[in-house]
C-alpha positions as CSV (number, residue, x, y, z in Angstrom):
1,M,-20.5,8.1,161.9
2,R,-18.1,10.9,161.3
3,A,-18.0,14.9,161.8
4,L,-15.6,17.4,160.8
5,V,-14.8,20.2,163.1
6,V,-13.3,23.3,160.8
7,E,-12.3,26.2,163.4
8,D,-9.0,28.4,163.2
9,D,-10.2,29.4,167.2
10,F,-8.5,27.0,169.4
11,A,-11.4,27.4,171.9
12,S,-14.5,27.3,169.8
13,R,-12.6,23.8,168.3
14,K,-12.8,22.1,171.5
15,I,-16.1,23.0,172.5
16,V,-17.4,21.9,169.3
17,Q,-15.5,19.1,169.4
18,K,-16.3,17.9,172.9
19,I,-20.3,18.0,172.3
20,L,-19.8,16.2,168.7
21,G,-17.4,13.7,170.6
22,N,-20.2,11.9,171.8
23,F,-22.0,11.0,169.1
24,F,-19.0,11.1,166.3
25,E,-15.9,10.3,165.5
26,C,-14.7,13.7,165.0
27,D,-11.3,15.1,162.9
28,V,-10.4,18.7,163.1
29,A,-9.3,21.4,160.5
30,V,-7.6,24.7,161.6
31,N,-8.8,26.3,158.1
32,G,-10.6,25.9,154.8
33,Q,-7.7,24.3,152.7
34,E,-7.2,21.8,155.9
35,A,-11.1,20.9,155.7
36,L,-11.6,20.4,152.1
37,A,-8.4,17.9,152.1
38,A,-9.8,16.1,154.8
39,F,-13.1,15.8,153.1
40,D,-11.2,14.4,149.8
41,E,-9.2,12.1,152.0
42,A,-12.6,10.7,153.8
43,H,-14.4,10.5,150.3
44,S,-11.2,8.6,148.8
45,N,-11.5,6.0,152.0
46,E,-14.6,5.8,151.1
47,A,-15.8,6.9,154.7
48,P,-17.2,10.8,154.1
49,Y,-18.2,12.9,156.9
50,T,-21.5,13.0,158.0
51,L,-21.2,16.3,159.3
52,I,-19.4,19.2,158.9
53,C,-19.2,22.1,161.8
54,L,-17.6,25.2,159.1
55,D,-16.4,28.5,160.9
56,V,-17.6,31.2,158.4
57,V,-14.4,33.3,158.9
58,M,-10.8,32.0,159.1
59,P,-7.5,32.6,157.4
60,E,-6.8,31.7,153.7
61,M,-10.4,30.2,152.5
62,D,-13.4,31.5,154.6
63,G,-16.0,29.4,155.2
64,H,-18.6,30.4,152.4
65,E,-16.0,29.0,149.9
66,V,-15.1,26.0,151.5
67,L,-19.0,25.3,151.6
68,K,-19.2,25.9,147.7
69,K,-16.5,23.8,147.1
70,V,-18.0,21.1,149.4
71,R,-20.9,21.2,147.3
72,E,-19.1,21.2,144.0
73,K,-17.2,18.1,144.9
74,E,-20.4,16.2,145.7
75,E,-22.2,17.4,142.8
76,A,-19.1,16.1,140.6
77,V,-19.5,13.0,141.7
78,G,-23.3,12.8,141.6
79,I,-24.2,13.4,146.2
80,G,-26.9,15.5,145.6
81,G,-30.3,16.7,148.1
82,L,-30.7,14.6,151.5
83,E,-27.3,12.5,150.6
84,G,-25.1,15.1,150.9
85,V,-23.1,16.4,153.6
86,K,-25.1,18.2,156.6
87,V,-23.2,21.2,157.2
88,I,-23.8,23.8,160.1
89,M,-22.0,27.3,159.5
90,T,-20.6,28.6,163.0
91,T,-19.7,32.1,163.4
92,G,-20.1,35.5,165.5
93,R,-22.1,37.2,162.4
94,D,-25.7,37.4,162.9
95,D,-26.1,39.7,160.3
96,K,-29.1,38.6,157.4
97,E,-27.1,38.9,154.8
98,S,-24.3,36.3,156.2
99,I,-26.8,34.2,157.2
100,L,-28.7,34.1,154.0
101,S,-25.7,33.6,151.8
102,A,-25.0,30.4,153.8
103,F,-28.3,29.5,153.0
104,R,-27.8,29.6,149.2
105,E,-24.6,28.0,149.4
106,G,-26.3,24.9,151.0
107,C,-25.7,24.6,154.6
108,E,-28.4,23.0,156.7
109,A,-28.1,25.1,159.8
110,Y,-26.1,28.4,160.9
111,L,-25.1,29.0,164.6
112,T,-24.1,32.2,166.3
113,K,-21.0,32.2,168.5
114,P,-20.4,31.1,171.6
115,I,-22.0,28.2,170.5
116,D,-24.5,26.9,172.7
117,R,-24.4,23.6,173.8
118,E,-28.5,22.7,173.7
119,E,-28.4,25.1,170.5
120,L,-26.3,22.3,168.8
121,L,-27.8,19.6,169.9
122,G,-31.1,20.9,169.0
123,K,-29.6,21.3,165.6
124,L,-28.4,17.7,165.4
125,H,-31.5,16.2,166.2
126,E,-33.4,18.6,164.0
127,L,-31.1,17.4,161.2
128,G,-31.6,13.7,162.5
129,L,-28.2,13.1,163.0
130,I,-28.9,12.2,167.1
131,T,-32.1,10.5,168.1
132,D,-34.8,11.6,171.1
133,I,-33.2,9.5,173.6
134,Q,-29.6,10.9,172.7
135,L,-30.5,14.6,172.9
136,Q,-32.7,13.7,176.0
137,S,-29.3,11.6,177.3
138,A,-27.2,14.3,176.5
139,S,-29.2,17.2,177.6
140,K,-29.4,16.0,181.5
141,E,-25.2,15.2,181.1
142,G,-25.1,18.9,180.5
């Protein structure tokens, strides 16, 4: 399985990448433009991402816009519903409108920063991206 970590903050990017690295082959993007380029390249190479952890607040193009474009690109090639990439939005914003907006745009989960390892693992499990055994093993490693 492949994951794309989209995060402009170095420390946050490394934390998420380290957690996901136990389960996914991880690529990183530091802004929305890089994220869309990586997404397109993955599809053209027939190796699409299973997961995108997407920061909301970034320069050039924010996470909401990236998510909209990802869903539009998927729809254009007939990918929809459960077949699409799973997107976990990550942000310091925890206001109701930001959260509702992210879900309206098609994310599957929303985590506020700082990213909590156990919470991210729990979301991966809820989304069916890691098994009970993987979750238990990862939780023990702490």
